N, C-alpha and C positions, 0 to 999 in steps of 0.2 A: 325265338320266343318260347318261354316256358309254358308247359301245359297248365291250364287253370287247376287250382286246388279244389278238390271236392270234399264235402263234409261227409265223412263215413260214419258219423254217430248213428244215423238212422239204421245202419246195417248191423250194428253191434248187438241190439237186443235179441235179434233172431239167432239164437244159438242152438246147439244140438240137444241140450238138456231139456227134458220134458217140463221141468219147472219154468225155465225161461220162456219156452214156447207157450205155456199157459198164461204167464204174465203178459206176453205179447198179445195174445188173443183177447184177454180181458181188458187191457188198458190201451191197446193200439199204440205201443211205445214208438214204433218206427214212424207211424203216421204223424206223431207229435214231435219227432226228431229228438228223442230223449233215450236214455238207457236206464237199466235197473239201478246201477250204482248212483247215477245222478238223482233219481227219484228218492232213493234211500237217504242220500245226503240232504236233499231238500226237505224230506219229512222230519229228519232230526233237527234241522235248522228251525223249521216252523215250531216244533215242539219246544225247543229251547227258548224261543221268544215268547211263548204263551203259557208255559208251565206254571208261571207265577200265579195263575188263577186258582190252582189247587191249594195254595197257601192263603190267598186273599179272600176267596169266596167263603170259606168256613169262618174266617175272622169277622166278616161283615154280617153273615146270616146268624152267627151266634149272638149278635147284639139284639136279634129279634127273639131270642130264647130257644133257638134251635141247637141241637147237639152238634158241636163242631166236628167231632170225629166222624159222625154219620154223614154230615155234609161233605166232608173231605172225600169219602168213598163215593158218594153220589156224584160229586163234581167230576171225579175221575171216570166213573162209569158212563155218565151221560155224554161227556166229552168224547170218550172212546166210541160210543154208539154213533154219535153225530158224525165223527170223522170217518168211521168205517162205512156208514150209510152213504155219505157224500162221495166217497171214493168208489164204492161198488155200484151205486145206482146212477150217479150223475157223471162219474169219471172226471171229477174236477179236483185240483190240488188245493182245496179249501177246507180248513179245519173249523170245527164248531166247539163252543164251550159256553158256560153261563156268562151272560153279558155284564160287563162292568157298567155301572150306572144304574141299571135296573135292579141289581142286587142291593145297592145302597138305598134306592127309592123304596124297595120292598121293606127293608129292615127299619130304616129311620123315619120315612114319611108315612108308610101304611101301618106298620105294626106299632112302632113306638109313638109316632106322631098322632095317629088316629085312635090308638088304644085298642085295636082289634087283635085277636090271637093270630099267631103265625099260621095256624091251620086255615083260618078264614082268609088271611092274606094270600096264602098259597092257592086257595081256591080262585081268587081273582086273577092270578097268573094263569091258572088252568083255563078259565073262560076267555081270557085275552088271547091265549094260544089257540083256542078253538076258533075264535073269530078270525084270527090270523090265518089259520088253515083253510077256513071257508073262503076267505078273500083270495088266497092263493089258488084254490081249486076253481073258482068261478072267474078268475081273471080280473077281479076287482082291485087286487093289489097293484097291478100295473097302471090301472086307470087312476087310482088315487095318487100314485107317485108322479104321474105326468101332469096332474092338475093342481097339486098343492103349490102355492107360491114359493119361489126360490128363497125368499127372505125367511120364511118359516122353516124351510128345510135346513137352512143354515143355523137359525136360532135354536132349534130343538137340540141337536147334538152339542152345540156350544154350551147351552144351559146345563145339560147333563154333565158335561166336562167340568164346569164350574162347581156344580154340586159335588162331584166326585173329589175335586181338589179340596173343597171345604171339609169333607169327611177326612181326607188325608191329613190336613193341617190340624184338625181336632184330635185325630189319633196320635199325632206326635206331641200334643200338648202345646203346639205353637199358637193356636187360637183356642181360647176358652170363653165360656159364657160370662157375662157381666150384667148385673141388674140395671146399671145406669146406662151403659153404652151398648147393650145387647151382646156384643162380642168385644174381646180385647186380646192383647198379647199375653201368653202364658209365661211361665218361669223359663226363660231361655237358657238358664244355667243348669237346668235339670238334665238328668241322664236321658230321659225319653225325648226331650227337645233336641239334644245334641245328636243322638243316634238317628232320630227321625230326619233331621237336616242332612246328616251324612248319607242316609239311604237315598235321599233325593239327588244330592250332588254326584254320588257314584253313578246313578242312572243317567243323568243328563250329560255327564262328561263322557261316559262310555258310549252312549247312544250317538253323541255328536261325532265320535270316532268310528261309527259304523259297526259297533259290537252288537250283534243281534241278541245276545243273552244278557243284556245290561240289567234288566229287572231281576232276573234270577241271581246274578252275581251280587247285586245289592242286598237282596234278602239273605243270602248265605253269609256275606261278610258281616252285616249288622247283627244277625242272630248269633254268629260265632263270637263277636265282640261282647255281646250281651251275656253270653254263657261264660266267657272268661272273667267278666266283671261280677259274676254271681247273680245276675238279674234273671237268668234263665236256667232251669234245671235240665241237664242232659238226661233223656229218658230212653235212649237207644236209637238205632237207625232203622232196623228192619223188624217187622212183625206181621202176623196174620192180620188181614183187614178187619177193622172194627165192624160191628153190626150196623146195618142201615134200617133196622126195625123201627127206630125212633122217628124216622122221617118217611119211610116208604109207605105210600098210600094213606098218609095221615091228614091230607088236605081235607078241608071242609067244603065240598063242592056246592052243597045246597045252602049252607049258611052264608056263602059269599054272594048269593043272588039277592042282594039288598040294594034298594034304590040309591042309598047313600054311597054305595061302592061302585055305581055304574061308571062314574068318571074315571075311577082307578082302572077298571077293566078295559075301558076304551083307551086309556093312556098306555097300558101294557101292549095292547094290540097295535096302536099307532106308532109308538116308538120302535117296537120290534120291526115294523114294516120299513121305517126309514133306515134303521141301523143295519139290519141284515141285507136288505136290497142294495144299499149303497156299497156295502163291503163286497157283495157278490159281483157287482158291476166293476168296482175298482180293481179287484184282483184279476178278473178275467180280461180287463183292459190291459193290465200289465202282462198277461199271457199273450196278448195280441189276437184274441179270438172273438172279440165283440164287434158288432157292426155299428153304423153311425147312430143307431137308435138305442144302443146299449144292450142289444140282445146277444146271446151267446149260445153255443150248442149245449143241450141238456138243461136249458134254463128252467123249464117247467118242473123237471125232476129235482133240480137244486132248490127251487122255491118250496116244493112240497117236503123235501128232506128237512130243511131248517124249521119249517112250521110244525111238522109232526114231532121232531126232536124236542121242540120247546114244550109241546103238550106232554110228552113222556117225562120231561124233566120236572114239570110241576107235580106230576103224580109221584115221582120218586122222591121229591123233596129238595128242589133247588129252584132258583129264580130263572127267568126267561133265558133260553139258549139262543145264541146267535152266531153267524159267521164272523170269524175274527180277521181283522185287517192284518194281523201279524202273519197271516198266510202269505202275504206278499213277500216276506223274507225268504220263504221257501221257493217261491217263484223266481226271486232274484238270483238264486243259485242254480236255477235250471229246472225246477219242478214244473211239469206241464200236464200231468195226468192224475187220476185218482189214486195211483200207487203212493204218491206223496202223502195224501190224506190218510191212507191205510197205515203207513209207517207211523205217522203222528198218533193215530188212534191206538195202535199196539203199544206205544210208549206210555200213553195215558193208563193203559191197563197195568203195565209194569210198575208204575209209580204208586199204585194202590198199596203196595207192600212197604212203603216208606212213611206210613202214618205217624210214627214217633217223631220224625223230623218236622212234619207239619204242625204237630202239637206244640213244638218248642218255639215256633215263630211268634214273637211279641207283636202287638199292634203297631208300634212305631217302626218295626222293620218293613212293614208294607206301606207305610205312609208315603214314602217317596214314590212308590209305584202309582198310587192314587193321584198324586199331584202331577206326575208325568203324563198319565192318561188324560188329565184335565188339559194340559198343554196341547196335546195332540188333537183333542176334540174341539178346542177353541180356535184352532188355526183357520177354520172356515170363515171367521169374521172378516178376513181380508177380502172375501168375495162379495160382501154386502155393498150395495150402491148407497154410500153414505150421503151422496148429494141429493138423493130423493128421500125425503122424510116419510113418504108413504111406504117405502121399503125399509128404511133404516129403523124407524120407530118400532114396527112389529118385531123385527129381528132382535133389537135391543131389549124390549120388554120381555120377550120369550126367554132370552138368555139370562137376564138378571133376576127374573121372578123365581126361577128354579132354586138357586142358592138362598135367596132372601126369604122365600116362603118355605124352603126345604121340601119342595114338592114339584115333581115333574109335571103332574096334572095341572097345577095352577099356572105353571109356565106356559104350557100348551094352550090352555084355555084363554089366558089373557092375551097371548100372542094372536090367536085366531080372531078374537074380538077386536083387538087393536087394529089388525089389518083391515077388517071390514069397515070399522069406523073411519079410519084414515082415508081409505079409497072412496067411500061414500061421501065423506065430508069435504073432499077436494074435487068432487065431480068426476071421479074415476070409477064410478060404480060398475061400469061395464067390464072392468078388469077382475071383478069378484066372481069367481066360479061358483055356480049354484051349490056344489058340494061343500065348498069352504063356508058359504053363508049358512048352510044347514048346520054344520059342525059348530060354528060360532053361536048360532041361535040355541042349540042344545046346551052348550056350556053356559050361556046366559041364563037359561031356564034353571039349570042346576044351581047357579049362584043364588038366584032369587028364591026358588021354592024348596031346594034341598038344603043348601048350606045356610040360607037365611032363615030357615024354619018358618 
C-alpha cells in the first residue's frame, strides 16, 4: 500500500528569507494552508474582477456634478485604503471599494432627483457611515441583521440591482424618457446602443465561461472600438494623478442635517449594513472559516474596517464604500489571508497613474457592467416564498419601487410598510419584530409629515 500523500503547501511559506518570515508572522500563511505566491495570484485575480469600479464610479458621480478625474483618484485611494486595512487589521482576503448601487442612488436620486448639491448629498453619506460605524461598535449591526425579515433582505439588494440595470440601459441609450409612456426604447441603430449592447454581451458570455476579468475586458474592447470609430479621443495612457482638491473635504456635513434628508441618511446606513455584511459572510463562508451562525475570525475588526472606510470615503469625496463580492474570485483561486487584500490594495494604488485611460471611457462602455451587476443582485428573488403573499408582496414592492421611483429610500420604506400591513392584516402580527414596526412607523411619519408637507 502506498504511503498517504501529504499536503506540503503549509510548509512552503516558512522560508529562510526575512521577508517571507515576516509575511508568515503577519498573515499566518501556514496556519491557513496557503503560500505567498498563491496569495499574490489571488490578489491579482480579485483586482482584475473589480477594477472596473475605477472607470464606472467617476462616470456615475460626474452625473451629480463632481469632477470625474478627482473621483477617479479618490476611488483608487479609498479602495486601496480599505483593502490594506482589511488585510493588515482583520487578516481577511476581502477587498473594499465604493458600492455599486449606492453611487447611482447618490447621483441620480439624491442629487439630481431631489435637487440638492453634491456636497450636501455627500454629507448624507457621511452621516449614514457614522451611524453605520456606531452600529458596528455597539453590536447593533448584528442585531438588526438577525431580526429584519428575509423577504426584505432579499427585496432590498434586488431593487438596487434593478435600479443599477436601469441606469445602465439609459447610459446605453437603449431606454429613454417619453412623455406619454414614461420610458420607451431608444434608437437601437445608434452607435451608443450598439456598443452598449456589445459591452453587455461580452460580459455575460465571458462570465458564463468563468472569465474573472469579464467586466474589464468589456470596457477595454468597447472603448477601443469607440476610439477606432472616432467617438473617443485618445489622450494617453500614463500621467501623474489628477488633483483631488475638488472633492477632498468638500462635503457639507451640517447642511445635510435636514429633516427632509433623514430618510436618505437612514437608507445609506441600512443598505450599507445589508450589502457589506452579506458580502463578508458570503466570502468567509467560501473560505470555510464561518460557523453555523455566520461568525468568523476577525469579524469585529472587519465590521469596523468597512464602516470606518466608508466614513473616510465620504470625507474624501466618494459614495459609500463596501466589501466586494468579487473578493470570492480571489478566494476561489486559493486566497485565504489578508495578504490577498494587500496585493489588491497595492494594485489600486498603481492604477492611479492611468487616469488618461479612465477619462477615455464613454458612458455606454460601462453600461454592460451596470446591467450585469443588476443580474447578479436580482438572483436572490429565487429565494422568496412566492406561495406566501405576506412574504412575496413586501419583497416585490421593495424591489420594483426602487427602479420605478428611482429611489432606494422609497423602496425600503414601502417594503417595510407593506410587510407590517400584510402581517397585521392577515393575523400574523406576532411575526412583526418591534424594530421592524418602528422603522415602518418612522417611514410612514416621513411620508405624511415630511414628504406630504
